[in-house]
N, CA, C and O of each residue as an XYZ file, in Angstrom:
944
protein
N       0.829     -1.275      0.187
C      -0.074     -0.047     -0.001
C       1.020      1.207      0.030
O       1.981      1.331      0.789
N       0.556      2.144     -1.083
C       1.340      3.496     -1.272
C       1.532      4.258     -0.067
O       0.455      4.313      0.527
N       2.717      5.052      0.733
C       2.418      5.607      1.670
C       1.885      7.239      1.526
O       2.197      7.695      0.426
N       1.353      7.945      2.159
C       0.855      8.812      1.757
C       1.869     10.212      2.890
O       2.081     10.121      4.099
N       2.209     11.128      2.148
C       3.128     11.909      2.702
C       2.867     13.725      2.415
O       3.075     14.210      1.303
N       2.452     14.460      3.453
C       2.383     15.769      3.740
C       3.102     16.707      3.386
O       3.869     16.672      4.348
N       3.626     17.856      2.522
C       4.172     18.488      2.474
C       3.739     20.262      2.529
O       3.182     20.694      1.520
N       3.959     21.097      3.516
C       4.336     22.446      3.324
C       5.264     23.084      3.188
O       6.306     23.010      3.839
N       4.988     23.867      2.236
C       5.973     24.814      1.723
C       5.521     26.089      0.994
O       4.814     25.979     -0.008
N       5.899     27.296      1.453
C       4.934     28.192      0.692
C       5.903     28.551     -0.331
O       6.137     29.759     -0.372
N       6.548     27.807     -1.190
C       7.096     28.003     -2.395
C       6.333     26.713     -3.379
O       6.489     25.495     -3.288
N       5.551     27.434     -4.233
C       4.651     26.691     -4.817
C       6.141     25.602     -5.928
O       6.372     24.397     -5.827
N       6.614     26.291     -6.553
C       7.928     25.735     -7.349
C       8.320     24.307     -6.747
O       8.401     23.252     -7.376
N       8.506     24.481     -5.611
C       9.159     23.649     -4.467
C       7.966     22.495     -4.446
O       7.986     21.344     -4.882
N       7.193     23.045     -3.950
C       6.211     21.813     -3.252
C       5.625     21.243     -5.019
O       5.893     20.056     -5.204
N       5.212     21.640     -5.715
C       5.153     20.883     -7.178
C       6.273     19.696     -7.284
O       5.951     18.509     -7.348
N       7.498     20.113     -7.293
C       8.818     19.260     -8.158
C       8.919     18.409     -6.937
O       9.476     17.319     -7.064
N       8.482     18.741     -5.839
C       8.798     17.271     -4.666
C       7.658     16.564     -4.920
O       7.699     15.343     -5.068
N       6.517     17.273     -4.997
C       5.390     16.128     -5.594
C       5.150     15.151     -6.408
O       4.591     14.056     -6.343
N       5.971     16.098     -7.602
C       5.855     15.387     -8.841
C       7.011     13.959     -8.440
O       6.612     12.799     -8.540
N       8.318     14.271     -8.032
C       8.989     13.340     -7.652
C       8.700     11.987     -6.869
O       9.025     10.823     -7.105
N       8.015     12.542     -5.916
C       7.662     11.216     -4.889
C       6.392     10.793     -5.510
O       5.914      9.827     -4.915
N       5.910     11.072     -6.197
C       4.770     10.553     -6.821
C       4.747      9.686     -8.039
O       3.893      8.927     -8.497
N       6.088     10.072     -8.468
C       6.877      9.088     -9.573
C       7.444      8.215     -8.966
O       7.774      7.243     -9.646
N       7.756      8.195     -7.609
C       8.231      7.264     -6.870
C       7.113      6.195     -6.207
O       7.308      5.010     -5.940
N       6.341      6.687     -6.092
C       4.829      5.498     -5.551
C       4.332      6.232     -4.573
O       3.412      5.678     -3.971
N       4.667      7.458     -4.148
C       3.988      8.250     -3.122
C       2.625      8.963     -3.159
O       2.353      9.718     -4.092
N       2.015      8.797     -2.443
C       0.742      9.643     -2.735
C       0.761     10.927     -1.539
O       0.820     10.733     -0.325
N       0.709     11.971     -2.066
C       1.034     13.459     -1.971
C       0.137     14.104     -1.633
O      -0.973     13.860     -2.105
N       0.290     14.995     -0.835
C      -0.934     16.504     -0.484
C       0.289     17.604      0.165
O       1.126     17.616      1.068
N      -0.185     18.441     -0.872
C       0.881     19.916     -0.314
C      -0.098     20.907      0.181
O      -1.319     20.947      0.031
N       0.720     21.705      0.810
C      -0.257     22.889      1.398
C       0.800     24.092      1.797
O       1.753     24.041      2.575
N       0.326     25.152      1.030
C       1.100     26.510      1.321
C       1.629     26.838      2.420
O       2.583     27.615      2.367
N       1.160     26.339      3.746
C       1.368     26.903      4.858
C       1.426     25.578      5.921
O       0.807     24.563      5.602
N       2.104     25.615      7.051
C       2.196     24.746      8.276
C       0.559     25.042      8.685
O      -0.154     24.148      9.140
N       0.241     25.968      8.529
C      -1.572     25.795      9.647
C      -2.452     25.166      8.518
O      -3.293     24.319      8.820
N      -2.300     25.506      7.414
C      -3.451     24.512      6.426
C      -3.063     22.977      6.328
O      -3.911     22.102      6.159
N      -1.508     22.695      6.466
C      -1.089     21.307      6.635
C      -2.031     20.794      8.501
O      -3.005     20.046      8.420
N      -1.729     21.127      9.455
C      -2.317     20.775     10.812
C      -3.749     20.651     10.532
O      -4.295     19.610     10.896
N      -4.491     21.616      9.899
C      -5.805     21.534      9.794
C      -6.322     20.077      9.192
O      -7.262     19.398      9.606
N      -5.361     19.786      8.013
C      -5.819     18.801      7.312
C      -5.683     17.100      8.306
O      -6.231     16.015      8.111
N      -4.913     17.467      9.136
C      -4.435     16.281     10.275
C      -5.625     15.994     11.052
O      -5.547     15.159     11.953
N      -6.676     16.565     10.819
C      -8.302     16.500     11.707
C      -8.689     15.489     10.940
O      -9.151     14.526     11.552
N      -8.633     15.409      9.641
C      -9.013     14.330      9.254
C      -8.513     13.295      8.276
O      -9.155     12.492      7.599
N      -6.975     13.545      8.380
C      -6.281     12.898      7.498
C      -5.275     12.071      8.581
O      -5.356     12.401      9.764
N      -4.278     10.945      8.172
C      -3.170     10.456      8.962
C      -1.937     10.222      7.975
O      -1.762      9.022      7.765
N      -1.105     10.998      7.364
C      -0.149     10.367      7.015
C       0.861      9.917      7.240
O       1.267     10.123      8.384
N       1.696      9.158      6.375
C       3.105      8.391      7.106
C       4.154      9.445      7.520
O       4.900      9.564      8.491
N       3.972     10.000      6.658
C       4.990     11.111      7.044
C       5.122     12.629      6.776
O       5.053     12.785      5.557
N       5.263     13.653      7.326
C       5.377     14.745      6.871
C       6.680     15.541      6.735
O       7.507     15.410      7.637
N       6.925     16.273      5.803
C       7.646     17.451      5.112
C       7.560     18.695      5.333
O       7.025     19.227      4.361
N       7.892     19.634      6.348
C       7.888     20.952      6.460
C       9.069     21.865      6.208
O      10.252     21.548      6.326
N       8.512     23.223      5.788
C       9.762     23.924      5.823
C       9.777     24.855      6.736
O       8.834     25.509      7.182
N      10.933     24.890      7.007
C      11.291     25.686      8.399
C      10.764     27.470      8.475
O      10.309     28.040      9.466
N      10.991     28.022      7.187
C      10.678     29.444      7.444
C       8.993     29.442      6.236
O       8.961     29.275      5.017
N       7.996     29.654      7.057
C       6.806     29.743      6.423
C       5.999     30.912      6.867
O       6.368     31.543      7.858
N       4.603     31.352      6.015
C       4.071     32.672      6.641
C       3.342     31.815      7.430
O       3.315     30.623      7.124
N       2.511     32.374      8.774
C       2.086     31.733      9.616
C       2.656     31.055     10.571
O       3.739     31.513     10.937
N       2.197     29.893     11.217
C       3.202     29.009     11.922
C       4.744     29.033     11.424
O       4.966     29.274     10.238
N       5.506     28.856     12.066
C       6.752     28.701     11.382
C       6.733     26.889     11.600
O       5.946     26.189     12.236
N       8.076     26.485     10.697
C       7.810     25.097     10.283
C       8.335     24.258     12.190
O       7.791     23.276     12.695
N       9.230     24.901     12.661
C       9.905     24.487     13.454
C       9.020     24.267     14.723
O       9.168     23.320     15.497
N       7.813     25.536     14.881
C       6.950     25.309     16.032
C       5.812     24.245     15.822
O       5.238     23.585     16.688
N       5.601     24.238     14.285
C       5.000     22.986     13.976
C       5.433     21.658     13.852
O       4.772     20.637     13.665
N       6.598     21.815     13.979
C       7.721     20.060     14.391
C       7.268     19.970     16.163
O       6.435     19.125     16.490
N       7.644     20.534     16.813
C       7.454     20.775     17.841
C       5.792     20.532     18.420
O       5.797     19.992     19.527
N       5.019     20.696     18.121
C       3.414     20.423     18.486
C       3.355     18.951     17.486
O       2.845     17.954     17.996
N       3.712     18.900     16.546
C       3.261     17.561     16.008
C       4.448     16.387     16.773
O       4.338     15.163     16.719
N       5.436     17.071     17.386
C       6.055     15.707     17.892
C       5.683     15.590     19.444
O       6.424     14.924     20.167
N       4.471     16.268     20.009
C       4.090     15.994     21.596
C       2.725     15.167     21.180
O       2.285     14.235     21.853
N       1.964     15.789     19.632
C       0.713     15.382     19.663
C       0.755     13.837     18.719
O      -0.191     13.050     18.699
N       1.870     13.664     18.086
C       1.922     12.598     17.485
C       3.075     11.624     17.222
O       3.488     11.226     16.132
N       3.524     11.313     18.513
C       5.057     11.161     18.896
C       5.799     10.180     17.830
O       7.012     10.308     17.668
N       5.217      9.400     17.250
C       5.529      8.239     16.419
C       5.393      8.988     15.103
O       5.986      8.362     14.223
N       4.780     10.196     14.611
C       4.796     10.509     13.141
C       6.180     10.858     12.494
O       6.629     11.711     13.260
N       7.097     10.659     11.499
C       8.144     10.517     11.052
C       7.877     12.628     10.300
O       6.922     13.266      9.857
N       9.156     12.877     10.535
C       9.015     14.426     10.564
C      10.694     14.973      9.587
O      11.836     14.841     10.028
N      10.386     15.432      8.537
C      11.539     15.857      7.869
C      11.449     17.628      7.724
O      10.392     18.184      7.425
N      12.403     18.186      7.919
C      12.483     19.496      8.079
C      13.219     19.947      6.771
O      14.073     19.122      6.447
N      13.135     20.977      5.963
C      13.838     21.562      4.629
C      13.857     23.000      5.476
O      13.194     23.477      6.397
N      14.687     23.313      4.873
C      15.341     24.793      5.173
C      16.562     25.518      4.333
O      17.467     24.860      3.820
N      16.481     26.870      4.260
C      17.517     27.717      3.561
C      18.682     27.520      4.519
O      19.803     27.428      4.019
N      18.547     27.445      5.833
C      19.087     27.809      6.879
C      19.794     26.603      7.404
O      19.278     25.779      8.159
N      21.027     26.564      6.941
C      22.166     25.094      6.951
C      22.996     25.308      7.731
O      24.046     24.866      7.264
N      23.303     26.132      9.540
C      24.528     26.308     10.036
C      24.102     25.046     10.798
O      22.941     24.655     10.678
N      24.992     24.373     11.593
C      24.715     23.337     12.404
C      24.126     23.251     13.453
O      23.888     22.163     13.977
N      23.618     24.921     14.195
C      23.142     25.493     15.065
C      21.382     25.186     14.894
O      20.474     24.967     15.695
N      21.473     25.296     13.530
C      19.916     25.319     12.892
C      19.764     23.766     13.040
O      19.247     23.327     14.067
N      20.212     22.889     12.018
C      20.316     21.630     12.164
C      19.729     20.857     13.772
O      18.755     20.211     14.160
N      20.845     21.338     14.263
C      20.663     20.474     16.044
C      19.211     21.243     16.298
O      18.316     20.431     16.530
N      18.841     22.441     16.304
C      17.178     22.685     16.792
C      16.129     21.880     15.983
O      15.137     21.454     16.574
N      16.273     21.686     14.865
C      15.585     20.937     14.462
C      15.120     19.354     14.878
O      14.017     18.808     14.865
N      16.194     18.973     15.174
C      16.951     17.702     15.723
C      16.272     17.543     17.226
O      15.607     16.585     17.621
N      16.626     18.754     17.962
C      16.158     19.133     19.338
C      14.852     19.270     19.224
O      14.468     19.182     20.390
N      13.760     19.458     18.436
C      12.613     19.828     18.527
C      11.781     18.357     18.002
O      10.564     18.258     18.158
N      12.715     17.105     17.286
C      11.775     16.097     17.573
C      11.740     15.682     16.044
O      11.309     14.572     15.730
N      12.349     16.879     14.781
C      12.582     15.842     13.686
C      13.242     14.768     13.287
O      14.098     14.464     14.117
N      13.210     14.022     12.318
C      13.655     12.605     11.748
C      14.982     12.673     11.134
O      15.935     11.905     11.272
N      14.839     14.002     10.251
C      16.491     14.498      9.278
C      15.759     15.928      8.916
O      14.544     16.123      8.929
N      16.782     16.876      8.594
C      16.941     17.746      8.104
C      18.029     18.124      6.740
O      19.231     17.881      6.629
N      17.235     18.697      5.942
C      17.577     18.747      4.722
C      17.652     20.143      4.432
O      16.729     20.868      4.802
N      18.817     20.703      3.701
C      19.315     21.816      3.560
C      18.827     22.473      2.006
O      19.595     22.218      1.079
N      17.739     23.202      1.726
C      18.164     23.941      0.378
C      19.516     24.593     -0.012
O      20.492     25.025      0.600
N      19.088     24.455     -1.465
C      18.961     23.503     -2.600
C      19.028     22.206     -2.459
O      20.173     21.876     -2.147
N      17.986     20.932     -2.591
C      18.146     19.679     -2.948
C      18.198     19.020     -3.805
O      17.328     19.525     -4.515
N      18.688     17.970     -4.501
C      18.152     17.419     -5.163
C      16.676     16.806     -4.870
O      16.361     16.451     -3.734
N      15.774     16.705     -6.007
C      14.939     15.655     -5.469
C      15.329     14.520     -5.161
O      14.986     14.367     -3.988
N      16.041     13.287     -5.649
C      16.305     12.425     -5.372
C      17.078     12.238     -4.048
O      16.994     11.165     -3.450
N      17.831     13.255     -3.575
C      18.133     13.222     -2.164
C      17.034     13.205     -1.303
O      17.047     12.241     -0.537
N      15.864     14.145     -1.158
C      14.967     14.115     -0.524
C      14.314     12.521     -0.595
O      14.147     11.878      0.441
N      13.968     11.970     -1.955
C      13.285     10.805     -2.155
C      13.801      9.900     -0.988
O      13.145      9.343     -0.108
N      15.453      9.902     -1.264
C      16.388      9.127     -0.376
C      16.006      8.986      1.204
O      15.908      8.031      1.974
N      15.845     10.342      1.313
C      15.995     10.604      3.296
C      14.523     10.284      3.452
O      14.270     10.246      4.656
N      13.371     10.021      2.662
C      12.056      9.970      2.949
C      12.400      8.531      3.585
O      12.528      8.211      4.767
N      12.553      7.439      1.896
C      12.817      6.101      2.109
C      13.726      5.682      3.636
O      13.221      4.926      4.467
N      14.895      6.206      3.796
C      15.218      6.101      5.133
C      14.355      6.205      6.238
O      14.092      5.265      6.988
N      13.857      7.497      6.354
C      13.007      7.995      7.697
C      12.037      6.897      7.719
O      11.925      6.672      8.924
N      11.142      5.946      6.993
C      10.334      5.507      6.848
C      10.635      4.144      7.103
O      10.098      3.444      7.962
N      11.583      3.789      6.256
C      12.307      2.070      6.788
C      12.400      2.600      8.387
O      11.620      1.915      9.049
N      12.896      3.308      8.985
C      13.374      3.094     10.604
C      11.814      3.296     11.533
O      11.530      2.919     12.669
N      10.978      4.072     10.475
C       9.555      4.052     11.609
C       8.687      2.938     11.343
O       7.873      2.549     12.180
N       8.832      2.381     10.153
C       7.762      1.374      9.829
C       8.475      0.178     10.613
O       9.677      0.050     10.848
N       7.041     -0.959     11.076
C       7.893     -2.060     11.361
C       8.074     -3.097     10.394
O       7.649     -2.787      9.281
N       8.579     -4.236     10.488
C       8.855     -5.552      9.737
C       7.657     -6.075      9.399
O       6.895     -6.133     10.364
N       7.136     -6.545      8.204
C       5.982     -7.202      7.835
C       6.027     -8.750      8.337
O       5.531     -9.583      7.579
N       6.464     -9.087      9.292
C       6.089    -10.554      9.533
C       5.995    -11.492     10.863
O       6.805    -11.255     11.760
N       5.235    -12.337     11.004
C       4.778    -12.468     12.149
C       5.546    -12.808     13.455
O       6.157    -13.873     13.534
N       5.527    -12.016     14.369
C       6.118    -12.203     15.659
C       7.131    -13.512     16.003
O       6.775    -14.626     15.618
N       8.325    -13.360     16.692
C       9.005    -14.856     16.465
C       9.113    -14.560     17.777
O       8.578    -13.559     18.252
N       9.919    -15.530     18.585
C      10.967    -15.859     19.830
C      11.701    -15.292     19.289
O      12.136    -15.327     18.138
N      12.002    -14.330     20.698
C      13.710    -13.994     20.619
C      13.570    -12.378     19.639
O      14.521    -11.669     19.312
N      12.142    -12.134     19.349
C      12.390    -10.727     18.842
C      12.077     -9.588     19.384
O      11.546     -8.646     18.796
N      12.455     -9.640     20.736
C      12.093     -8.671     21.616
C      13.610     -8.591     21.960
O      14.459     -9.443     21.698
N      13.849     -6.968     22.830
C      14.990     -6.840     22.959
C      14.793     -6.102     24.623
O      14.017     -5.172     24.847
N      15.750     -6.809     25.751
C      15.149     -6.248     26.802
C      15.572     -5.895     27.569
O      15.967     -6.912     28.139
N      15.896     -4.966     28.227
C      16.755     -4.306     29.060
C      16.004     -3.483     30.567
O      15.482     -2.371     30.642
N      16.225     -4.619     31.730
C      15.584     -4.317     32.838
C      14.373     -4.424     32.248
O      14.097     -5.223     31.353
N      13.386     -3.349     32.910
C      11.541     -3.060     33.117
C      11.700     -2.732     31.548
O      10.547     -2.896     31.148
N      12.524     -2.338     30.363
C      12.105     -1.954     29.112
C      12.304     -2.980     28.192
O      13.278     -3.732     28.232
N      11.387     -3.037     27.341
C      11.271     -4.284     25.932
C      10.975     -3.413     24.871
O      10.150     -2.500     24.856
N      11.893     -3.870     23.802
C      11.752     -3.028     22.489
C      11.676     -4.671     21.640
O      12.218     -5.771     21.746
N      10.495     -3.903     20.651
C      10.299     -5.123     19.438
C      10.844     -4.427     18.265
O      10.359     -3.597     17.496
N      11.552     -4.781     18.315
C      12.366     -3.866     16.651
C      11.207     -4.345     15.435
O      10.809     -3.538     14.595
N      10.922     -5.223     15.466
C      10.289     -5.548     14.339
C       9.045     -4.982     14.180
O       8.506     -4.817     13.086
N       8.417     -4.579     15.609
C       7.086     -3.775     15.712
C       7.167     -2.435     15.686
O       6.252     -1.626     15.531
N       8.709     -2.179     15.903
C       8.623     -0.627     15.973
C       8.523     -0.372     17.454
O       9.052      0.692     17.778
N       8.018     -1.020     18.384
C       7.361     -0.800     19.427
C       8.103     -0.637     20.628
O       9.251     -1.051     20.467
N       7.878     -0.166     21.845
C       8.621     -0.307     22.896
C       7.550     -0.277     24.630
O       6.552      0.413     24.841
N       7.993     -0.927     25.266
C       7.168     -0.887     26.518
C       7.631     -1.117     27.446
O       8.482     -2.007     27.444
N       7.297     -0.424     28.703
C       7.772     -0.188     30.046
C       7.104     -0.702     31.184
O       6.349      0.060     31.787
N       7.255     -1.872     31.584
C       6.880     -2.477     32.684
C       5.360     -2.962     32.508
O       4.436     -3.121     33.306
N       5.524     -3.164     30.839
C       4.196     -3.879     30.333
C       3.343     -3.257     30.018
O       2.337     -3.772     29.529
N       3.500     -1.651     30.236
C       2.772     -0.548     29.294
C       3.624      0.284     28.520
O       4.802      0.536     28.773
N       2.849      0.757     27.417
C       3.296      1.502     25.902
C       4.062      2.556     26.528
O       3.663      3.366     27.364
N       5.724      2.394     25.794
C       6.603      3.476     26.083
C       6.344      4.292     24.592
O       6.308      3.590     23.581
N       6.199      5.496     24.485
C       6.128      6.181     23.365
C       7.612      7.151     23.121
O       8.136      8.030     23.805
N       8.002      6.464     21.705
C       9.099      7.003     21.437
C       9.228      7.629     19.906
O       8.264      7.379     19.182
N       9.910      8.127     19.537
C      10.031      8.834     18.173
C      10.930      7.761     17.087
O      11.872      7.015     17.357
N      10.461      7.930     16.203
C      11.739      6.898     15.410
C      13.013      7.215     15.962
O      13.506      6.312     16.637
N      13.657      8.238     15.852
C      15.344      8.660     16.454
C      15.143      7.708     17.865
O      15.739      6.639     17.998
N      14.423      8.137     18.660
C      14.794      7.588     20.186
C      14.358      6.248     20.300
O      14.511      5.754     21.417
N      13.893      5.594     19.495
C      13.907      3.883     19.538
C      15.167      3.704     18.646
O      15.881      2.801     19.083
N      15.510      4.127     17.846
C      16.764      3.929     17.188
C      17.893      3.925     18.332
O      18.557      2.927     18.613
N      17.989      4.883     18.807
C      18.765      5.637     20.243
C      19.204      4.282     21.431
O      20.263      3.784     21.813
N      17.762      4.064     21.715
C      17.506      3.057     22.864
C      18.101      1.786     22.370
O      18.842      1.055     23.027
N      17.659      1.575     21.013
C      17.890      0.216     20.385
C      19.174      0.160     20.599
O      19.662     -0.675     21.361
N      19.865      1.031     19.960
C      21.711      0.991     20.025
C      22.049      0.907     21.316
O      22.105     -0.233     21.777
N      22.221      1.547     21.821
C      22.343      1.259     23.524
C      22.285      0.251     23.962
O      23.259     -0.331     24.439
N      21.005     -0.259     23.905
C      20.991     -1.440     24.555
C      22.133     -2.800     23.726
O      22.962     -3.475     24.337
N      21.883     -2.864     22.500
C      22.594     -3.631     21.632
C      24.042     -3.605     22.020
O      24.742     -4.564     21.694
N      24.547     -2.625     22.669
C      25.915     -2.111     23.188
C      25.943     -1.943     24.180
O      26.748     -1.054     24.456
N      25.226     -2.534     25.374
C      24.978     -2.174     26.940
C      26.421     -2.503     27.626
O      26.735     -1.980     28.696
N      27.264     -3.396     26.943
C      28.791     -3.339     27.421
C      29.612     -2.729     27.836
O      30.361     -2.987     28.779
N      29.542     -1.277     26.756
C      30.418     -0.774     26.628
C      30.037      0.843     26.427
O      28.813      0.910     26.313
N      30.488      1.826     26.365
C      29.899      3.225     26.077
C      29.723      3.260     24.665
O      30.090      2.248     24.067
N      29.158      4.364     23.877
C      29.237      4.521     22.820
C      29.694      5.856     22.580
O      29.717      6.596     23.564
N      30.107      6.374     21.339
C      30.657      7.857     21.239
C      29.465      8.516     20.546
O      28.687      7.796     19.919
N      29.279      9.760     20.610
C      28.329     10.370     20.235
C      28.359     10.414     18.740
O      27.436     10.052     18.009
N      29.530     10.901     18.354
C      29.892     10.704     16.431
C      29.447      9.270     16.339
O      28.510      9.264     15.541
N      29.637      8.259     16.703
C      29.025      6.730     16.273
C      27.669      7.086     16.055
O      27.171      6.999     14.933
N      26.955      7.530     17.171
C      25.528      7.763     17.677
C      24.617      8.535     16.253
O      23.627      8.143     15.636
N      25.510      9.828     16.099
C      25.051     10.078     15.259
C      24.923      9.665     13.922
O      23.816      9.492     13.413
N      26.465      9.416     13.041
C      26.265      8.256     11.992
C      25.013      7.078     11.574
O      24.445      6.705     10.548
N      24.986      6.807     12.840
C      24.268      5.277     13.338
C      22.829      5.935     12.944
O      22.043      5.432     12.142
N      22.617      7.245     13.712
C      21.093      7.343     13.964
C      20.650      8.414     12.701
O      19.453      8.355     12.421
N      21.562      9.501     11.809
C      20.777     10.549     10.452
C      21.978      9.811      9.710
O      22.063     10.614      8.781
N      22.945      8.895      9.444
C      23.561      8.873      8.563
C      24.542     10.208      8.255
O      24.809     10.479      7.085
N      24.944     10.835      9.099
C      26.136     11.963      8.779
C      27.206     11.998      9.674
O      27.221     11.246     10.649
N      28.151     12.835      9.432
C      29.312     12.944     10.277
C      28.956     14.034     10.595
O      28.580     14.721      9.646
N      28.909     14.586     11.759
C      28.507     16.200     12.267
C      29.508     16.257     13.353
O      29.167     16.028     14.513
N      30.625     16.525     13.065
C      31.514     16.026     14.216
C      31.298     17.426     15.373
O      31.860     17.483     16.467
N      30.423     18.410     14.857
C      30.542     19.537     15.294
C      28.981     19.777     15.812
O      28.789     20.831     16.417
N      28.086     19.069     15.663
C      27.088     19.096     15.965
C      26.346     17.720     17.148
O      25.242     17.253     16.868
N      26.701     17.492     17.727
C      26.947     16.614     19.088
C      25.821     16.935     19.881
O      25.192     16.000     20.378
N      25.505     17.956     20.058
C      24.402     18.734     20.869
C      23.258     18.047     20.273
O      22.194     18.125     20.887
N      23.297     17.376     19.159
C      21.871     16.713     18.539
C      21.818     15.513     19.748
O      20.692     15.396     20.232
N      22.590     14.832     20.171
C      22.511     13.798     20.766
C      21.988     14.123     22.063
O      21.002     13.588     22.570
N      22.849     15.224     22.690
C      22.443     15.590     23.880
C      21.269     15.705     24.089
O      20.732     15.075     25.000
N      20.547     16.599     23.233
C      19.058     16.994     23.277
C      18.239     15.910     23.298
O      17.163     15.805     23.887
N      18.962     14.882     22.436
C      18.076     13.459     22.321
C      17.734     12.854     23.945
O      16.635     12.552     24.410
N      19.131     12.800     24.622
C      19.028     12.311     25.805
C      18.765     12.975     27.190
O      18.816     12.617     28.367
N      18.396     14.346     26.359
C      17.568     14.772     27.563
C      15.829     14.370     27.692
O      15.194     14.212     28.735
N      15.308     14.266     26.216
C      14.193     13.955     26.243
C      14.111     12.380     26.660
O      13.276     11.898     27.426
N      14.619     12.042     26.336
C      14.524     10.640     26.852
C      14.817     10.265     28.091
O      14.153      9.320     28.517
N      15.720     10.786     28.889
C      15.531     10.523     30.149
C      14.619     11.394     31.268
O      14.536     11.330     32.494
N      14.057     12.134     30.374
C      12.566     12.988     30.711
C      11.515     12.040     30.857
O      10.938     11.849     31.927
N      11.108     11.094     29.178
C      10.188     10.488     29.420
C      10.373      9.082     30.303
O       9.388      8.374     30.510
N      11.877      8.669     30.882
C      12.100      7.385     31.374
C      11.782      7.661     33.420
O      11.336      6.884     34.265
N      12.337      9.299     33.537
C      11.667      9.727     34.526
C      10.030      9.887     35.267
O       9.734      9.967     36.459
N       9.043      9.896     33.890
C       7.987     10.118     34.486
C       7.480      8.754     34.153
O       6.272      8.713     34.383
N       7.914      7.696     33.728
C       7.953      6.529     34.114
C       8.396      5.820     35.208
O       8.202      4.615     35.365
N       9.050      6.621     36.049
C       9.646      6.241     37.073
C      10.367      4.847     36.784
O       9.921      3.756     37.138
N      11.359      5.025     36.198
C      11.864      3.645     35.653
C      13.328      3.743     36.151
O      13.882      4.824     36.354
N      13.949      2.461     36.345
C      15.256      2.144     36.872
C      16.270      2.674     35.590
O      17.384      3.124     35.859
N      15.990      2.620     34.772
C      17.022      2.804     33.198
C      17.450      4.286     33.451
O      16.814      5.294     33.759
N      19.144      3.965     33.136
C      19.693      5.527     33.429
C      19.953      5.296     32.025
O      19.872      4.223     31.427
N      20.360      6.723     31.456
C      21.472      6.670     30.286
C      22.390      7.588     30.817
O      22.161      8.782     31.007
N      23.491      6.964     31.061
C      25.019      7.575     31.485
C      25.343      8.559     30.675
O      25.057      8.459     29.481
N      26.125      9.908     31.264
C      26.922     10.310     30.007
C      28.444     10.154     30.475
O      28.870     10.503     31.576
N      29.120      9.622     29.541
C      30.470      9.475     29.791
C      31.130     10.979     29.289
O      31.145     11.492     28.170
N      31.627     11.424     30.506
C      32.282     12.655     29.656
C      33.244     12.967     28.450
O      34.118     12.115     28.613
N      33.538     13.581     27.506
C      34.431     13.634     26.736
C      34.109     12.312     25.267
O      34.713     12.116     24.213
N      32.907     11.660     25.881
C      33.144     10.733     24.892
C      31.358     10.416     24.315
O      30.909     10.828     23.246
N      30.771      9.796     25.097
C      29.094      9.488     24.786
C      28.605      9.339     25.830
O      28.723     10.043     26.832
N      27.634      7.805     25.577
C      26.677      7.645     26.582
C      26.810      5.922     26.628
O      27.205      5.193     25.718
N      26.478      5.643     27.607
C      25.923      3.991     27.938
C      24.884      3.585     29.135
O      25.083      4.004     30.275
N      24.082      2.986     28.910
C      22.962      2.485     29.628
C      23.201      1.502     30.439
O      23.783      0.437     30.230
N      22.480      2.125     31.841
C      22.586      1.066     32.921
C      21.199      0.809     33.376
O      20.137      0.918     32.763
N      21.475      0.412     34.697
C      20.209     -0.007     35.467
C      20.588      0.948     37.026
O      21.765      0.725     37.311
N      20.138      1.602     37.731
C      20.186      2.300     38.671
C      20.843      1.057     39.644
O      20.628     -0.136     39.430
N      21.366      1.383     40.333
C      22.068      0.579     41.413
C      23.103     -0.047     41.124
O      24.013     -0.195     41.939
N      23.145     -0.692     39.467
C      24.408     -1.870     39.084
C      25.358     -1.256     38.671
O      25.156     -0.286     37.941
N      26.395     -1.562     38.945
C      27.725     -1.662     38.709
C      28.282     -1.556     37.181
O      28.409     -2.497     36.398
N      28.644      0.081     36.901
C      28.560     -0.325     35.324
C      30.014      0.295     34.906
O      30.270      0.657     33.757
N      30.979      0.371     36.057
C      32.549      0.499     35.810
C      32.916     -0.538     35.091
O      32.317     -1.586     34.849
N      33.998     -0.141     34.755
C      34.879     -1.222     33.284
C      34.698     -0.850     31.973
O      35.227     -1.497     31.069
């Protein structure tokens, strides 16, 4: 079944160009001249992914991204913008987008990013099998279904947050560097943008606290992070 993508961009030429290429690649696309109209459409539709321009009339793309992330925790979001500084990219990722693409860009590059984000967000369509879950203390991840549970209760995570926890648990015996996480999560080498992982960790720590979880994400100063359980010995 074809995936539906919503695009909000005040530049008509860009909307039409992106729409044409995405439709040629098999996606269903709806476009909007601003973010407010896109949000209104969400009252009656559920897209599989949203693409937002950062600079738009009315509510800007960053504000919409923040709102959507809180209301639809698992909705994949890609931001596009003429602002290409490391700070701008980190700001977008801090607010919960799953990827950030700078204008001008090649339509084929956007399609590749769209497919990558959808692959990370979508469950694998196959029957659940024994051993398909990943358990760490009270936290259970189901990679095939892209779902997380904490003490038997649903644990809402964005695609990037899920991938982050999944990677830390898989490598729980050692610390993981910030650069390694950036390359793994976003397939980019942002050696100066390590704040993106720091902000993602802050969101995860807050969510874990709200669940009264013993799971801890420890900072390894000057290097990265590791996952642990409260009271456990993580030295070595």
